[in-house]
N, C-alpha and C positions, 0 to 999 in steps of 0.2 A: 398362884401368888395372891395374897390378900390385897385389897384396895389400899389399905394404909401403907403397906410396903411399896406398892407401885407409886403412890404419891410421894413417899420419902425419896425413892430413887429419882423420880422426875425432878423434884426440887434440887437434889444433889447435882444432877446433870445441868440443870438450868443455871445454877449459881456457880458452877465450876468446881464444886467440891469433888465430884467424881469425874475421872477421865473416861472410864468405861466400866461396865458391870455386866454380869450375866450369870445364868444358872449353870450348874454342872450337869453332866450326863453320865449316869442316871441322876435325876434331881435329888441329890442328897444334901445340897447346900448351894453355895454360890460364891462369888468373889467380886471384888471391885478394885480398881486402881485409883489411887489418889495422888495429886501432885505433891511434890516436896515442899512442905510449908516453911522450911528453913532456907530454901533457895532464894537468891536475890531475884527481884522481878526483871 
């Protein structure tokens, strides 16, 4: 994974944008889970 993508993921986790993320096996892509932006806090 390139450094720019790692930095993007780290920022997303730090600011709460991503709940979790990870690569697929075999490494053909990946995925992430995001909180519901329309849900009441």
